[in-house]
N, C-alpha and C positions, 0 to 999 in steps of 0.2 A: 197462739198455736198450741195444740196439745198433741203429744206424740204417744201413740198406743201401740204396744207390741202384742201381736196375736201369735201364740205358739201352737204348732200342730200337735195332733194326738200323741200323748205320752204313752209309750208301749212298755209295760212291765218294769222290771227291776232296772234294766239298762237305761230305759228312758228316764226313770226317776233319778238315777245316778247322774245322767247328763244334765238334767234340769237342775239338780242340786249343785253341780259343779259350774254351770255356765250361765244360768239365768240371771243371777245377781249382777254379774259382769256385763251381760248384754244390756240389762236395764240401765246400768251406769254409763256404759260406752255410748249408747245411742240416746241417752237422756230421756228414756221413756218414762212417762208420768203415770202410766197405767198398763197393767199386764193381764191379758186374758189367756188362759191355757185350757185346751181340751183335755179332759182327764178320763174319758170313758173307757180307756184301755189300760189305765195305770195299775190296776190290781191284777197281776198275773196275766196281763194281756187282754183281760175281759172284765169290765166293770170297775167299780171304785169302792173303797172302804174308808172309814174315818181315818185310819192310820195312813193310808196312801194319800188321801186328800191333804192331810196335815203336812205331809212331806212337801207337797207342791206349794201350799201356802207358805211354809217356812222357806222355800226356795225363792219366793218372790212373786207368786201369783196373787192377783187381787180377786179374780173371779175364775171359777172352774166351770167348764161347759161339758155337758153329757150328750149322749146320742142314743142309738138303738140298743146299746148295752148298758143303759143307765142303771137298771136294777138287776144286773146279772149276779151281784153279790147280795145275799139276803139282808145284811145289816144296812145296806144302802137305803132301804125304804124309810126307816126311821131317821137316819142321819140326813138324807137329802131334805126331808120334811122340816128339819130343825135348822138347817144351815142355809141362810139366804144368799151366801156367796157362791153356792152351787146351783146352776141352772140346768134343768132338764128341758127338753123341747116344749115350747109353748103350745104346740098343736097336738100334744098328747091329749087323750080324752079327758073330759072334766072328771075330777075326783082323784086323779093320779097325784101321789105325794109330791111336794115341792112346788116350785114356781118356774115359769119359763122366761121371765124377764125381771129386770130390776134397774134401779138407778144408784150409782155408786160415785164416790168422790175420787178424782184424780189427785196426784200429789199437790197440784196447785189449788185444790179445792173445787175445781170446776166439775159440774155433774156429768157423768157418763152413763147413758142408757145402754144396756146390753140385752140383746134378744137372742134366744135360741130357737131355731126351727129345725124340723126334720123333714126330709123328702118322702115321697110316696112311691116313686118309680123303683121297682125291684127291691122294695123295702117292706117291712111289716106295715099293716094298715095304720094310718094316722089321719087326723083331720087335715083339712086343706091348709098348707103352709101359706098360700097367698092370702086367704081370708084371715088367717091367724095374724099375719103380718099387719094387715090393715087395722085389725082390732087393737093390737099392741101398740102400734105407732100412734093411734088416736089417743090411747091412754097415756102415752109418754109425752104427748104434745104439751108444751108449757113447763115440763119438768126437766128436760134435757135436750139441748140442741145437738149435742154429739151423741149419735146412736150407732152402736156396733151390732151388726146382725151376723150370726153364724147360720149357714145352711148346711146341715149334716145330711148328705145325700149321695146316692150311688150314681145317678145319671148326670152326666155332664150337661145335657140339654136342660134338665130341671134347674140346676144351679145357675146356668147362664140366664134362664128365663126369670128366676127370682132376682138376679142382679139387675136386669133391665126393668123389671116391675117396680123395684124400689129405688131406681136411679132418681136422684134429686130429693128423696125422702129419707134416706139413711146415709150416714157418714161413710159406712163401709159394709159390704156384703162379702163375707169370707167363707169359702167352701171348705168342708172337712169330710172325713170318713174314708176316702180311698187310700190315704197314706202315701200317695205319690204326688210330689209337688209339681204343679203346672207352671208354665212360664208366660201366662197370659195376664199378669197383673197390669192394671191400668186404672186411670180415673175416667169413669164414664162421662158422657157429655153433660149430664145433669149435676155432676160433682160427687158421685159416689165411687169410692175406691172398691175395686173388685179383683178377686182371684178365684179360679175354679176350685183349686185345692191347695191349702197351705203346706201340706205334707205331714210329716210325723216327727216325733222326738223318740228316737230309738236306734237300733243297730242298722247300719247302712247295708252291710253284707247279709241281707236277709230277704225274705219275701214278706213285705209289709210288717216287719218286726218279728216274724216267726222264723224258726230254723229252716233254711232254704231246702235242705235235703229232704226233710219230712214232707214239705209241701210239694216238691217235685215228684216224690214217690206217689202221692195221692193223685196228682194230675196224670202221671204216666200209667199207673195201673188201675185207677178207678176203684180202689178198695179203701176201706176205712183206715185212716192213719192218724195216730195221736200227734198233734202239733205240740211243739215245745218252743219256748221263747228263744230267740237267737241270742248268742253271746258274742261279745267283741266290742269294737269301737262304736260308740254311738254319737249322734249329732242332734242338735236342736235346729229344726226347720221352722221358720217363722216369717212373718211380714211385719214391717214397721209402717204404720199409717200416720201421716201428719195431717191434722184437721184444724181448720179455722174455727176456733171455739165460738166466734161471734155468729157465723152463719151455719155451722155444723157440716159444712162441705169439705171434702178432702182436697188437700193440696198435692199430696203425693202418696205413693205406695211403693215399697221396695222389699224384695226378698232379703232375709237375713238368715244365713245358714252358717253354723259354727260346729266343728267337730271337737271332740274332747281333747285332742292333741293340738288343736290350732292355738 
C-alpha cells in the first residue's frame, strides 16, 4: 500500500505559514509516502513564484499543482518550464510552458503518476479534459500503476463527471479550485478514490482565503473593491488516499484537516 496526501489550494502568506508549520507533521503522523500540494494561489493569493514554490517544497511537498492562475506571476513562465515537479493543466493548449503530468517516486521507491487537468465550465477556454485524460493515461500505461488526477474546475457536475469517466483507470480523482471542502469523499465502484473539492490551506475566517469584509462589500454594493488576503488562524485541508500499489486502485480516502493551533 502507498499513502498519498493531497493538500488543498495554498492561499497566500497565511497558507504558506500553515503548510510550513503543519505539513511535515501530517506527513509523519499519517505515514504519507508522497505529498501533492495545489500551489496556484500561493503567491499573494494569485499565482506562484520560485520563492513561494520553494517554501512549499521545503515544507514537504513532492509535487505542486497549478490551475487557471498558473501564470499570473510573470516569472512563473520560465520557472514552470524548468521545474518538472510543478504541473500546469495537461489540457492547456500546445506550446504552453511546462508539463501537465509526470511520474515521480514515493518514499518507498514506487512510481506515482500525477496528472493535472482543468475544467471548461465557467472557466477560461481550454482543451477537452476528458480527451486529455485519455491521452495522458495512455502515455502513463506501463510506467505507473498509481495515478493521481487533479481536476481544477468550477462546476461540481464537471468534476463528478470526470470522476466517473476515470473510475477504474485512475487511483484517485481530486477536485480543486473552489476552496470549499466537500464531504462526498468515497471510493467509486471501479476503485477510484474521489472528492469534489479538497478545500484550501488558508485562513478559515475568510471568503475563500480573502478578507471577508472586502468580499461582502463587493457582493453588497456591486462596485469594484480591492480584495486583500485574510489574516488569522489558518488550516491545512487535505485528503489521505491509500492505494494498492499492485493494482493501482484505492482502498480508502479520508479528509484530514488540521488547524494551526491543533
